[in-house]
C-alpha positions as CSV (number, residue, x, y, z in Angstrom):
1,X,-1.9,-6.0,26.4
2,X,-3.6,-5.8,23.1
3,X,-2.6,-2.4,22.2
4,X,-2.0,-1.2,18.6
5,X,0.5,-3.9,17.8
6,X,1.9,-4.0,21.4
7,X,3.4,-7.5,21.0
8,X,5.5,-6.3,18.0
9,X,7.8,-4.1,20.0
10,X,7.4,-4.4,23.8
11,X,4.5,-6.0,25.6
12,X,5.9,-5.5,29.0
13,X,6.5,-1.8,28.8
14,X,3.1,-1.0,27.2
15,X,1.3,-2.7,30.0
16,X,2.9,-0.2,32.4
17,X,2.4,2.9,30.2
18,X,-0.9,4.4,29.4
19,X,-0.6,4.3,25.7
20,X,-3.1,1.9,24.5
21,X,-6.5,3.3,25.2
22,X,-8.2,0.0,25.5
23,X,-10.6,-1.3,28.1
24,X,-13.6,-0.7,30.3
25,X,-15.9,-1.9,33.0
26,X,-17.5,-5.3,33.0
27,X,-20.9,-5.9,31.6
28,X,-23.1,-8.7,30.3
29,X,-23.6,-9.8,26.8
30,X,-26.8,-9.8,24.8
31,X,-29.6,-7.5,23.9
32,X,-32.0,-5.4,25.8
33,X,-35.7,-5.9,26.0
34,X,-36.3,-2.3,24.9
35,X,-34.2,-2.3,21.8
36,X,-36.9,-2.2,19.1
37,X,-37.5,0.3,16.3
38,X,-39.8,3.1,15.8
39,X,-38.4,5.5,18.4
40,X,-37.7,2.8,21.0
41,X,-34.4,2.8,22.8
42,X,-31.5,0.9,21.4
43,X,-29.0,-0.8,23.7
44,X,-25.5,-1.5,22.3
45,X,-22.7,-3.6,23.7
46,X,-19.1,-2.5,23.4
47,X,-16.2,-4.8,24.0
48,X,-12.7,-3.6,24.8
49,X,-9.6,-5.1,26.5
50,X,-9.4,-4.7,30.3
51,X,-6.5,-2.3,30.7
52,X,-7.6,-0.1,33.6
53,X,-6.6,3.2,32.0
54,X,-9.1,2.6,29.2
55,X,-12.0,2.0,31.6
56,X,-12.4,5.7,32.0
57,X,-12.0,6.4,28.3
58,X,-14.5,3.9,27.0
59,X,-17.1,4.5,29.7
60,X,-16.6,8.3,29.2
61,X,-17.3,7.9,25.4
62,X,-20.4,5.8,26.1
63,X,-21.7,8.3,28.7
64,X,-21.0,11.4,26.6
65,X,-22.5,9.9,23.6
66,X,-25.7,8.9,25.4
67,X,-26.0,12.3,26.9
68,X,-26.3,13.6,23.3
69,X,-28.3,10.6,22.1
70,X,-30.6,9.5,25.0
71,X,-32.4,6.9,22.9
72,X,-29.1,4.9,22.6
73,X,-27.4,3.3,25.6
74,X,-24.0,1.6,25.5
75,X,-22.9,-1.1,27.9
76,X,-19.1,-1.6,28.1
77,X,-17.7,-5.1,28.5
78,X,-14.1,-6.3,28.8
79,X,-11.9,-9.1,27.7
80,X,-8.4,-10.2,28.7
81,X,-5.4,-8.7,27.1
82,X,-2.8,-10.5,25.0
83,X,-3.2,-13.8,23.2
84,X,-6.2,-14.8,25.2
85,X,-8.0,-11.6,24.3
86,X,-7.1,-12.0,20.6
87,X,-8.5,-15.5,20.6
88,X,-11.8,-14.3,22.1
89,X,-12.2,-11.6,19.5
90,X,-11.5,-14.0,16.6
91,X,-13.7,-16.7,18.0
92,X,-16.7,-14.4,18.6
93,X,-16.3,-12.9,15.2
94,X,-16.3,-16.3,13.6
95,X,-19.3,-17.5,15.5
96,X,-21.3,-14.3,15.0
97,X,-21.4,-13.7,18.7
98,X,-19.4,-10.4,18.8
99,X,-20.7,-7.4,20.7
100,X,-22.3,-4.6,18.6
101,X,-19.1,-2.6,18.7
102,X,-15.6,-3.6,19.7
103,X,-12.1,-2.2,20.0
104,X,-9.1,-4.0,18.5
105,X,-5.7,-3.3,17.0
106,X,-5.3,-1.5,13.7
107,X,-2.9,-2.3,10.9
108,X,-1.8,-5.8,9.9
109,X,-3.4,-7.4,12.9
110,X,-6.8,-5.9,11.9
111,X,-6.2,-7.4,8.5
112,X,-6.1,-10.9,10.1
113,X,-9.7,-10.4,11.1
114,X,-10.8,-10.8,7.5
115,X,-12.5,-7.4,7.5
116,X,-14.4,-7.8,4.2
117,X,-16.2,-10.8,5.7
118,X,-16.4,-9.9,9.4
119,X,-16.5,-6.1,9.7
120,X,-18.8,-3.3,8.5
121,X,-17.3,-0.7,6.2
122,X,-17.3,2.8,7.7
123,X,-16.5,4.8,4.6
124,X,-18.9,7.6,5.6
125,X,-16.3,8.7,8.1
126,X,-13.2,8.6,5.9
127,X,-13.2,12.3,5.5
128,X,-12.8,12.7,9.3
129,X,-9.7,10.6,9.6
130,X,-6.0,11.2,9.2
131,X,-4.5,9.5,6.1
132,X,-2.1,7.3,8.2
133,X,-5.0,6.0,10.2
134,X,-7.1,5.3,7.1
135,X,-4.3,3.1,5.8
136,X,-4.2,1.3,9.2
137,X,-7.9,0.4,9.0
138,X,-8.3,0.1,5.3
139,X,-8.7,-3.0,3.1
140,X,-9.6,-3.3,-0.6
141,X,-10.5,0.4,-0.8
142,X,-12.8,0.5,2.2
143,X,-12.4,1.9,5.7
144,X,-13.4,-0.4,8.6
145,X,-12.6,1.5,11.8
146,X,-12.4,4.8,13.6
147,X,-9.6,5.7,16.0
148,X,-9.7,4.8,19.7
149,X,-6.8,6.7,21.2
150,X,-3.8,8.7,20.0
151,X,-0.8,8.3,17.8
152,X,2.5,7.2,19.2
153,X,5.9,7.8,17.6
154,X,9.2,6.1,17.4
155,X,11.5,9.1,17.6
156,X,14.2,10.9,19.5
157,X,13.4,12.7,22.7
158,X,15.9,15.4,23.4
159,X,16.7,17.8,26.3
160,X,15.9,21.3,25.0
161,X,18.0,23.0,27.6
162,X,21.1,21.0,26.7
163,X,20.5,21.8,23.0
164,X,20.1,25.5,23.8
165,X,23.2,25.5,26.0
166,X,25.3,24.0,23.2
167,X,23.8,26.0,20.4
168,X,22.3,23.0,18.6
169,X,19.4,22.9,16.1
170,X,17.1,19.9,15.6
171,X,18.7,17.8,12.9
172,X,16.9,16.6,9.8
173,X,19.7,14.5,8.3
174,X,21.9,11.8,9.9
175,X,25.0,13.8,9.1
176,X,23.6,16.8,11.1
177,X,22.7,14.4,13.9
178,X,26.2,13.1,14.1
179,X,27.6,16.6,14.0
180,X,25.5,17.4,17.0
181,X,26.7,14.3,18.7
182,X,30.3,15.3,18.2
183,X,29.7,18.7,19.9
184,X,27.8,17.1,22.7
185,X,30.5,14.6,23.4
186,X,33.1,17.5,23.4
187,X,30.9,19.3,26.0
188,X,30.9,16.3,28.3
189,X,27.3,15.2,27.7
190,X,26.4,11.7,26.6
191,X,25.0,12.4,23.1
192,X,22.8,9.3,22.7
193,X,21.2,7.4,25.6
194,X,20.9,3.6,25.2
195,X,19.3,1.2,27.7
196,X,20.0,-2.4,26.8
197,X,19.1,-3.5,30.3
198,X,15.6,-3.6,28.7
199,X,16.3,-5.1,25.3
200,X,13.2,-3.8,23.5
201,X,14.5,-0.3,23.7
202,X,17.4,-1.2,21.4
203,X,15.1,-1.3,18.3
204,X,14.1,2.3,17.8
205,X,16.8,3.2,15.3
206,X,15.3,0.5,13.0
207,X,11.6,0.5,13.8
208,X,11.4,4.3,14.2
209,X,13.2,4.9,10.9
210,X,10.5,3.4,8.6
211,X,9.3,6.8,7.4
212,X,12.7,7.3,5.9
213,X,12.7,3.9,4.3
214,X,9.3,4.5,2.7
215,X,10.3,8.0,1.5
216,X,13.4,6.6,-0.2
217,X,11.8,3.4,-1.6
218,X,8.0,3.8,-1.9
219,X,6.0,0.6,-1.5
220,X,8.9,-1.2,0.3
221,X,6.5,-2.8,2.9
222,X,4.6,-4.6,0.2
223,X,7.8,-5.8,-1.5
224,X,9.1,-6.9,1.9
225,X,5.9,-8.8,2.6
226,X,6.3,-10.6,-0.7
227,X,10.0,-11.4,0.0
228,X,11.0,-9.2,-2.9
229,X,13.0,-6.8,-0.7
230,X,15.4,-7.3,2.2
231,X,17.1,-5.2,4.8
232,X,20.5,-6.3,3.8
233,X,20.0,-5.3,0.1
234,X,18.0,-2.1,0.6
235,X,20.4,0.8,1.7
236,X,17.6,2.8,3.2
237,X,16.4,-0.1,5.3
238,X,19.9,-1.2,6.4
239,X,20.6,2.4,7.5
240,X,19.0,1.8,10.9
241,X,21.6,-1.0,11.6
242,X,24.3,1.3,10.3
243,X,23.2,4.1,12.6
244,X,23.3,1.8,15.6
245,X,26.8,0.8,14.8
246,X,27.9,4.4,14.1
247,X,26.8,5.8,17.4
248,X,28.5,3.0,19.3
249,X,31.7,3.1,17.4
250,X,32.0,6.8,17.7
251,X,31.7,6.6,21.5
252,X,28.4,8.6,21.6
253,X,26.5,6.4,24.0
254,X,26.4,6.4,27.8
255,X,29.0,4.1,29.4
256,X,26.4,2.0,31.2
257,X,24.4,1.3,28.0
258,X,24.6,-2.4,28.6
259,X,22.9,-2.4,32.0
260,X,20.9,0.8,32.0
261,X,17.1,0.4,31.9
262,X,14.3,2.5,30.6
263,X,13.8,4.5,33.8
264,X,17.5,5.2,33.9
265,X,17.5,6.5,30.4
266,X,14.5,8.7,31.0
267,X,16.1,10.1,34.2
268,X,19.4,10.8,32.4
269,X,17.5,12.7,29.7
270,X,15.5,14.7,32.2
271,X,18.6,15.7,34.2
272,X,20.6,16.6,31.2
273,X,23.2,13.8,31.7
274,X,22.3,12.6,28.3
275,X,21.0,14.8,25.4
276,X,19.0,12.4,23.2
277,X,17.1,9.2,23.7
278,X,15.7,7.2,20.7
279,X,12.5,5.7,22.3
280,X,8.7,5.6,22.0
281,X,7.1,8.9,22.5
282,X,4.6,7.6,25.0
283,X,7.5,7.2,27.5
284,X,7.3,10.9,28.0
285,X,4.5,10.2,30.5
286,X,6.8,8.2,32.7
287,X,9.6,10.7,32.4
288,X,7.3,13.5,33.6
289,X,5.9,11.4,36.4
290,X,9.4,10.6,37.6
291,X,10.8,14.2,37.0
292,X,8.0,16.7,37.8
293,X,8.4,20.0,36.0
294,X,10.0,18.6,32.9
295,X,7.0,18.8,30.6
296,X,8.5,21.6,28.5
297,X,12.1,20.7,28.8
298,X,11.9,17.6,26.6
299,X,11.3,17.9,22.9
300,X,10.9,15.4,20.1
301,X,12.2,15.0,16.6
302,X,11.9,12.4,13.9
303,X,14.9,10.0,13.4
304,X,17.0,11.7,10.8
305,X,17.6,10.1,7.4
306,X,19.6,10.8,4.3
307,X,17.4,13.5,2.8
308,X,16.2,16.5,4.8
309,X,13.4,17.2,2.3
310,X,11.9,13.8,3.0
311,X,12.6,13.5,6.7
312,X,9.5,12.7,8.8
313,X,8.0,10.8,11.7
314,X,7.3,7.1,12.0
315,X,4.0,6.6,13.9
316,X,2.1,3.9,15.6
317,X,-1.6,4.2,14.9
318,X,-4.2,4.1,17.6
319,X,-6.5,1.1,18.1
320,X,-9.6,1.0,16.0
321,X,-13.2,0.9,17.0
322,X,-15.1,-1.6,14.7
323,X,-18.6,-2.8,14.0
324,X,-18.9,-6.5,13.2
325,X,-21.0,-7.7,10.3
326,X,-23.3,-9.4,12.8
327,X,-24.6,-6.0,13.9
328,X,-27.7,-5.3,11.9
329,X,-30.9,-3.2,11.8
330,X,-31.5,-0.5,14.4
331,X,-28.3,-1.6,16.2
332,X,-26.2,-1.1,13.1
333,X,-27.5,2.5,12.6
334,X,-27.0,3.3,16.3
335,X,-23.5,1.8,16.2
336,X,-22.6,3.9,13.2
337,X,-23.8,6.9,15.0
338,X,-21.5,6.1,17.9
339,X,-18.6,5.6,15.5
340,X,-19.3,9.0,14.0
341,X,-19.2,10.5,17.5
342,X,-15.9,8.8,18.3
343,X,-14.5,10.1,15.0
344,X,-15.3,13.7,15.8
345,X,-14.0,16.6,17.9
346,X,-16.6,15.7,20.5
347,X,-15.2,12.2,20.7
348,X,-11.7,13.5,21.0
349,X,-12.8,15.8,23.8
350,X,-14.4,13.0,25.6
351,X,-11.2,10.8,25.4
352,X,-9.1,13.8,26.4
353,X,-11.3,14.4,29.4
354,X,-10.9,10.9,30.6
355,X,-7.1,10.6,30.0
356,X,-4.4,13.1,29.2
357,X,-3.5,12.7,25.5
358,X,-0.1,11.1,24.9
359,X,0.0,11.9,21.2
360,X,-1.9,13.6,18.4
361,X,-5.4,12.5,17.5
362,X,-6.1,10.6,14.2
363,X,-9.3,12.6,13.7
364,X,-9.2,15.8,11.6
365,X,-10.3,18.9,13.5
366,X,-9.3,17.6,16.9
367,X,-7.0,19.9,18.8
368,X,-4.7,19.0,21.6
369,X,-5.0,21.0,24.8
370,X,-2.3,23.5,25.5
371,X,-1.4,21.6,28.6
372,X,0.1,18.6,26.8
373,X,3.9,18.1,27.0
374,X,6.2,19.8,24.5
375,X,7.1,16.4,23.0
376,X,3.5,15.8,22.1
377,X,3.2,19.3,20.5
378,X,6.3,18.5,18.5
379,X,4.6,15.3,17.2
380,X,1.6,17.3,16.1
381,X,3.7,19.4,13.8
382,X,4.7,16.3,11.8
383,X,1.1,15.0,11.6
384,X,-0.1,18.4,10.4
385,X,2.5,18.6,7.6
386,X,1.5,16.8,4.4
387,X,3.8,13.8,3.8
388,X,5.8,14.3,7.1
389,X,4.7,11.1,8.8
390,X,4.3,7.4,7.9
391,X,3.0,4.3,9.7
392,X,5.5,2.0,11.3
393,X,6.3,-1.1,9.2
394,X,4.3,-3.4,11.4
395,X,1.1,-1.7,10.4
396,X,1.9,-2.4,6.8
397,X,3.4,-5.8,6.9
398,X,2.9,-8.8,9.3
399,X,6.6,-9.8,8.8
400,X,8.7,-9.2,11.9
401,X,11.3,-11.6,13.3
402,X,11.5,-12.4,17.0
403,X,15.2,-11.8,17.4
404,X,15.3,-8.2,16.3
405,X,15.9,-6.7,19.7
406,X,18.7,-9.2,20.5
407,X,20.4,-8.4,17.1
408,X,20.1,-4.7,17.8
409,X,21.7,-5.1,21.2
410,X,24.6,-6.9,19.5
411,X,25.1,-4.1,17.0
412,X,24.7,-1.3,19.5
413,X,27.2,-3.0,21.8
414,X,29.9,-3.5,19.1
415,X,29.5,-7.3,19.0
416,X,28.1,-7.6,15.5
417,X,28.6,-5.3,12.4
418,X,25.6,-3.7,10.7
419,X,26.0,-5.6,7.4
420,X,26.0,-9.0,9.2
421,X,23.1,-7.9,11.4
422,X,20.9,-7.0,8.5
423,X,21.6,-10.3,6.8
424,X,20.9,-12.2,10.1
425,X,17.6,-10.4,10.5
426,X,16.5,-11.2,7.0
427,X,17.0,-14.8,8.0
428,X,15.2,-14.3,11.2
429,X,12.0,-13.2,9.6
430,X,11.7,-16.2,7.3
431,X,10.2,-18.6,9.8
432,X,7.4,-16.2,10.8
433,X,6.6,-15.4,7.2
434,X,6.4,-19.1,6.5
435,X,4.2,-19.8,9.5
436,X,1.9,-17.0,8.3
437,X,1.7,-18.8,4.9
438,X,2.8,-15.7,3.0
439,X,3.4,-16.0,-0.7
440,X,7.0,-15.9,-1.9
441,X,8.6,-17.3,1.2
């Protein structure tokens, strides 16, 4: 599916999880006969991908907005997910045949749409948006989108009851994390759950660690994109590979790590057979569905780094809602009004009514309901604290090699050492960077 960078980490799992708020009911293209000016009604078209969960969200936004603005109607249309959907978006933008509003990825994939040429700047709403999201939809000092959905994090889910029983505190450094692991192993609990039966899950110690990389080496993503920085020669970046090796070599992972799958890992965590699981935060929804009553038993903390003062959460931004440059006149004004609604507490309330939030909102002033799981509440504390969260690398750089998950499995299985893995991954990204025509490669 075409979630916020879904293909960059795990297409298959995202299609099963309700993370990417992204699609709606079918509708026809084109304008309405009663769309004139001077008080006449304006009919807008709104394109999203066809993930079923998003049908309720997009249609709910359209209905709730029209209830407040009866002179503006919005017809929701759908497109396929994945590469086919990407091609449709890019083709329609290039031909000037895009709907009045559309939903698409944020971050580096949005940059590929040539926003300065094809999108309408939405700077009027910048004050309503979280800083991370502004980076994800920004280009050349302008903001081009508003958030459609919630943040997701690459973090460590942990069993709070196991922590309490063993007198542990949430770690903010890797040394503290390893000290907790030693105590958990001595208590007969698997400290770190790994599930290489689904290889994408092996990547979280690297992909979820980018906040720590950026905190230690500000601007690393830009240097990386220009081939001026590498994993193997940047200690903070190589640390993720080091950590994978360390938890394996210390015997801190579950014995069935090679064959266990995502569902196995979530169940081990919920039942207290394992204490901690580095994974995407949105997997909490599946954990709760499979283990009713665990909403408040599972917490979340950021992957620890070297410096407690700089520790923070790596987040995946929501999709963006965009207005193409082909939308003009009364339709443009109406579309901007809708964008303002989406980027407001009323818009968040509409999305939350249609689908239980799986992460914090990217709109300032939006509050999560008290009923959200504890892990989501824990995420919010990082978003609320200045400087305690950063975008995942894939939102800041288009460079990501196809072999990362296989390399991570090798490190996490004791087959390949961290130093060699970092060098191998640096080689792995070259081909993609060259295919993208990036300078310096």
